[in-house]
DSSP file (Angstrom, degrees, kcal/mol; ACC not computed):
  #  RESIDUE AA STRUCTURE BP1 BP2  ACC     N-H-->O    O-->H-N    N-H-->O    O-->H-N    TCO  KAPPA ALPHA  PHI   PSI    X-CA   Y-CA   Z-CA
    1    1 A X              0   0    0      0, 0.0     2,-0.1     0, 0.0     0, 0.0   0.000 360.0 360.0 360.0 128.4  -33.2   58.9  -60.6
    2    2 A X     >  -     0   0    0      1,-0.1     4,-2.0     4,-0.0     3,-0.5  -0.388 360.0-102.8 -88.8 169.5  -36.5   56.9  -61.2
    3    3 A X  H  > S+     0   0    0      1,-0.2     4,-3.0     2,-0.2     5,-0.2   0.862 119.3  56.1 -61.5 -40.1  -36.5   53.2  -61.9
    4    4 A X  H  > S+     0   0    0      2,-0.2     4,-2.2     1,-0.2    -1,-0.2   0.864 108.4  48.0 -60.2 -36.8  -37.2   53.6  -65.6
    5    5 A X  H  > S+     0   0    0     -3,-0.5     4,-2.6     2,-0.2    -1,-0.2   0.864 111.5  51.1 -68.4 -39.1  -34.0   55.8  -66.0
    6    6 A X  H  X S+     0   0    0     -4,-2.0     4,-2.4     2,-0.2    -2,-0.2   0.922 110.8  47.0 -65.0 -46.6  -32.1   53.2  -64.0
    7    7 A X  H  X S+     0   0    0     -4,-3.0     4,-2.1     2,-0.2    -2,-0.2   0.920 109.7  54.0 -56.7 -50.3  -33.3   50.4  -66.2
    8    8 A X  H  X S+     0   0    0     -4,-2.2     4,-0.6     1,-0.2    -2,-0.2   0.938 114.2  42.6 -48.7 -51.6  -32.5   52.5  -69.4
    9    9 A X  H >< S+     0   0    0     -4,-2.6     3,-1.6     1,-0.2     4,-0.3   0.932 110.4  54.5 -67.3 -41.9  -28.9   53.0  -68.2
   10   10 A X  H >< S+     0   0    0     -4,-2.4     3,-1.6     1,-0.3    -1,-0.2   0.823 101.2  60.4 -65.0 -31.3  -28.5   49.5  -67.0
   11   11 A X  H 3< S+     0   0    0     -4,-2.1    -1,-0.3     1,-0.3    -2,-0.2   0.695  95.8  61.7 -69.0 -20.1  -29.5   48.2  -70.5
   12   12 A X  T << S+     0   0    0     -3,-1.6    -1,-0.3    -4,-0.6    -2,-0.2   0.578  88.1  97.8 -82.5 -10.6  -26.5   50.1  -72.0
   13   13 A X  S <  S-     0   0    0     -3,-1.6     2,-0.1    -4,-0.3    -3,-0.0  -0.302  83.2-103.3 -70.8 157.6  -24.1   47.9  -69.8
   14   14 A X     >  -     0   0    0      1,-0.1     4,-2.3    -2,-0.0     3,-0.3  -0.362  38.9 -98.3 -73.0 164.3  -22.3   44.9  -71.2
   15   15 A X  H  > S+     0   0    0      1,-0.2     4,-1.9     2,-0.2     5,-0.1   0.823 121.2  52.4 -57.5 -32.9  -23.5   41.5  -70.3
   16   16 A X  H  > S+     0   0    0      2,-0.2     4,-2.1     1,-0.2    -1,-0.2   0.924 112.3  45.3 -71.3 -41.2  -21.1   40.8  -67.6
   17   17 A X  H  > S+     0   0    0     -3,-0.3     4,-2.4     1,-0.2    -2,-0.2   0.869 109.8  54.7 -73.0 -31.5  -22.0   44.1  -65.9
   18   18 A X  H  X S+     0   0    0     -4,-2.3     4,-2.7     2,-0.2    -1,-0.2   0.886 107.7  51.7 -62.2 -41.6  -25.7   43.5  -66.2
   19   19 A X  H  X S+     0   0    0     -4,-1.9     4,-2.7    -5,-0.2    -2,-0.2   0.890 107.9  49.3 -62.6 -41.5  -25.3   40.2  -64.6
   20   20 A X  H  X S+     0   0    0     -4,-2.1     4,-2.5     2,-0.2     5,-0.2   0.954 113.2  50.5 -58.6 -50.4  -23.4   41.7  -61.6
   21   21 A X  H  X S+     0   0    0     -4,-2.4     4,-2.6     1,-0.2     5,-0.2   0.945 111.9  44.8 -48.2 -55.9  -26.2   44.3  -61.4
   22   22 A X  H  X S+     0   0    0     -4,-2.7     4,-2.4     1,-0.3     5,-0.2   0.863 112.6  51.6 -68.9 -32.4  -29.0   41.6  -61.4
   23   23 A X  H  X S+     0   0    0     -4,-2.7     4,-2.2    -5,-0.2    -1,-0.3   0.931 110.0  49.2 -74.3 -36.4  -27.2   39.4  -58.9
   24   24 A X  H  X S+     0   0    0     -4,-2.5     4,-1.6     2,-0.2    -2,-0.2   0.912 112.2  48.4 -60.0 -44.8  -26.8   42.4  -56.5
   25   25 A X  H  X S+     0   0    0     -4,-2.6     4,-1.4    -5,-0.2    -2,-0.2   0.924 111.5  50.1 -66.5 -41.6  -30.4   43.3  -56.8
   26   26 A X  H >X S+     0   0    0     -4,-2.4     4,-1.6    -5,-0.2     3,-0.5   0.948 110.4  49.0 -63.9 -42.8  -31.5   39.6  -56.2
   27   27 A X  H 3X S+     0   0    0     -4,-2.2     4,-0.6     1,-0.2    -1,-0.2   0.833 105.3  56.8 -71.5 -22.5  -29.5   39.2  -53.2
   28   28 A X  H 3< S+     0   0    0     -4,-1.6     3,-0.3    -5,-0.2    -1,-0.2   0.830 108.5  49.4 -70.7 -25.8  -30.8   42.5  -51.7
   29   29 A X  H << S+     0   0    0     -4,-1.4    -2,-0.2    -3,-0.5    -1,-0.2   0.793 108.4  54.0 -75.0 -30.3  -34.3   40.9  -52.1
   30   30 A X  H  < S+     0   0    0     -4,-1.6    -1,-0.2    -5,-0.2    -2,-0.2   0.551  76.9 125.9 -78.4 -12.5  -33.1   37.7  -50.4
   31   31 A X     <  -     0   0    0     -4,-0.6     2,-0.1    -3,-0.3    -3,-0.0  -0.269  64.6-120.4 -59.3 130.8  -31.8   39.4  -47.3
   32   32 A X        -     0   0    0      1,-0.1     2,-0.8     4,-0.0    -1,-0.1  -0.443  13.6-134.5 -75.0 143.2  -33.3   38.0  -44.2
   33   33 A X     >  -     0   0    0      1,-0.2     4,-2.6    -2,-0.1     3,-0.4  -0.885  11.2-148.3 -96.3 113.5  -35.4   40.3  -41.9
   34   34 A X  H  > S+     0   0    0     -2,-0.8     4,-2.4     1,-0.2     5,-0.2   0.844  98.0  54.8 -42.6 -49.2  -34.3   39.5  -38.3
   35   35 A X  H  > S+     0   0    0      2,-0.2     4,-2.4     1,-0.2    -1,-0.2   0.947 112.6  42.7 -55.4 -53.6  -37.7   40.2  -36.9
   36   36 A X  H  > S+     0   0    0     -3,-0.4     4,-2.8     1,-0.2    -2,-0.2   0.947 112.7  53.0 -61.3 -49.4  -39.3   37.6  -39.4
   37   37 A X  H  X S+     0   0    0     -4,-2.6     4,-2.3     1,-0.2    -1,-0.2   0.891 108.3  50.3 -54.7 -44.2  -36.6   35.1  -38.8
   38   38 A X  H  X S+     0   0    0     -4,-2.4     4,-2.3     2,-0.2    -1,-0.2   0.912 110.9  50.3 -61.0 -46.4  -37.3   35.4  -34.9
   39   39 A X  H  X S+     0   0    0     -4,-2.4     4,-2.2     1,-0.2     5,-0.2   0.948 112.6  44.5 -57.1 -49.0  -41.0   34.8  -35.6
   40   40 A X  H  X S+     0   0    0     -4,-2.8     4,-2.6     1,-0.2    -2,-0.2   0.913 112.1  55.5 -65.6 -39.6  -40.4   31.7  -37.7
   41   41 A X  H  X S+     0   0    0     -4,-2.3     4,-2.1     1,-0.2    -1,-0.2   0.907 110.6  42.7 -60.3 -46.0  -37.8   30.5  -35.1
   42   42 A X  H  X S+     0   0    0     -4,-2.3     4,-1.9     2,-0.2    -1,-0.2   0.867 112.6  52.9 -65.5 -38.4  -40.3   30.6  -32.3
   43   43 A X  H  X S+     0   0    0     -4,-2.2     4,-2.7    -5,-0.2     5,-0.2   0.899 110.6  49.0 -66.0 -41.1  -43.1   29.1  -34.4
   44   44 A X  H  X S+     0   0    0     -4,-2.6     4,-2.6    -5,-0.2    -2,-0.2   0.935 110.7  49.3 -60.7 -43.4  -40.7   26.2  -35.2
   45   45 A X  H  X S+     0   0    0     -4,-2.1     4,-2.0     2,-0.2    -2,-0.2   0.878 112.2  49.2 -63.6 -40.3  -39.9   25.7  -31.6
   46   46 A X  H  X S+     0   0    0     -4,-1.9     4,-2.4     2,-0.2    -1,-0.2   0.921 112.5  46.4 -64.8 -45.4  -43.6   25.7  -30.7
   47   47 A X  H  X S+     0   0    0     -4,-2.7     4,-2.1     1,-0.2    -2,-0.2   0.891 111.4  50.9 -71.7 -35.8  -44.5   23.2  -33.4
   48   48 A X  H  X S+     0   0    0     -4,-2.6     4,-2.0    -5,-0.2    -1,-0.2   0.895 113.1  47.3 -69.1 -34.2  -41.6   20.8  -32.5
   49   49 A X  H  X S+     0   0    0     -4,-2.0     4,-2.1     2,-0.2     6,-0.2   0.902 111.7  49.1 -69.2 -43.4  -42.7   21.0  -28.7
   50   50 A X  H  X>S+     0   0    0     -4,-2.4     5,-3.1     1,-0.2     6,-0.9   0.904 112.5  49.5 -66.3 -35.6  -46.3   20.3  -29.6
   51   51 A X  H ><5S+     0   0    0     -4,-2.1     3,-0.5     4,-0.2    -1,-0.2   0.917 111.8  49.2 -64.2 -41.6  -45.1   17.3  -31.8
   52   52 A X  H 3<5S+     0   0    0     -4,-2.0    -1,-0.2     1,-0.2    -2,-0.2   0.849 110.3  48.8 -68.7 -34.8  -43.0   16.0  -29.0
   53   53 A X  H 3<5S-     0   0    0     -4,-2.1    -1,-0.2    -5,-0.1    -2,-0.2   0.560 116.8-112.1 -80.8 -12.9  -45.8   16.2  -26.6
   54   54 A X  T <<5S+     0   0    0     -4,-0.8    -3,-0.2    -3,-0.5    -2,-0.1   0.629  88.8 113.6  91.9  12.4  -48.3   14.5  -29.0
   55   55 A X  S   <S+     0   0    0     -5,-3.1     2,-0.4    -6,-0.2    -4,-0.2   0.421  73.7  47.6 -99.3   3.5  -50.4   17.4  -29.5
   56   56 A X  S    S-     0   0    0     -6,-0.9     2,-0.3    -5,-0.2    -2,-0.2  -0.989  77.1-140.5-141.7 129.5  -49.4   17.7  -33.2
   57   57 A X        -     0   0    0     -2,-0.4     2,-0.1    -3,-0.1    -6,-0.1  -0.743  18.5-130.0 -93.4 140.9  -49.4   14.8  -35.7
   58   58 A X        -     0   0    0     -2,-0.3     2,-0.4    -7,-0.1    -1,-0.0  -0.429  11.1-136.9 -81.9 162.1  -46.6   14.5  -38.3
   59   59 A X        -     0   0    0     -2,-0.1     5,-0.1     2,-0.0    -1,-0.0  -0.980  28.1-112.2-112.7 123.4  -47.2   13.9  -42.0
   60   60 A X    >>  -     0   0    0     -2,-0.4     4,-1.7     1,-0.1     3,-1.1  -0.313  23.0-123.7 -63.2 144.2  -45.0   11.5  -43.7
   61   61 A X  H 3> S+     0   0    0      1,-0.3     4,-2.2     2,-0.2     3,-0.2   0.885 110.6  58.3 -57.0 -40.2  -42.6   13.1  -46.3
   62   62 A X  H 3> S+     0   0    0      1,-0.3     4,-0.5     2,-0.2    -1,-0.3   0.817 108.5  46.2 -62.5 -28.3  -43.9   10.9  -49.2
   63   63 A X  H <4 S+     0   0    0     -3,-1.1    -1,-0.3     2,-0.2    -2,-0.2   0.829 110.6  52.1 -79.0 -31.5  -47.4   12.3  -48.6
   64   64 A X  H  < S+     0   0    0     -4,-1.7    -2,-0.2    -3,-0.2    -1,-0.2   0.860 119.1  34.4 -72.9 -37.4  -46.2   15.8  -48.3
   65   65 A X  H  < S+     0   0    0     -4,-2.2    -1,-0.2    -5,-0.2    -2,-0.2   0.378  87.0 126.3-101.0   0.4  -44.3   15.7  -51.6
   66   66 A X     <  -     0   0    0     -4,-0.5     2,-0.2    -5,-0.2    -3,-0.1  -0.369  66.3-113.0 -67.0 138.2  -46.7   13.3  -53.6
   67   67 A X              0   0    0      1,-0.1    -1,-0.1    -2,-0.1    -2,-0.1  -0.525 360.0 360.0 -64.9 130.8  -47.9   14.7  -56.9
   68   68 A X              0   0    0     -2,-0.2    -1,-0.1    -3,-0.0    -2,-0.1   0.385 360.0 360.0-115.4 360.0  -51.5   15.4  -56.9
């Protein structure tokens, strides 16, 4: 079944069932990829080490979130 047919059938569902379907689809997109998570963890560790060793300068939170 192709995506267009799935959508056509999904639109026939009641509102609660469509919500369950949408929620499940969104959660499936948010599933973390272990390989990417490992890469980000290693990057965070490297940045923290560099900061603690004085090789990386921090930026104040107010500056980061300031509206520009």
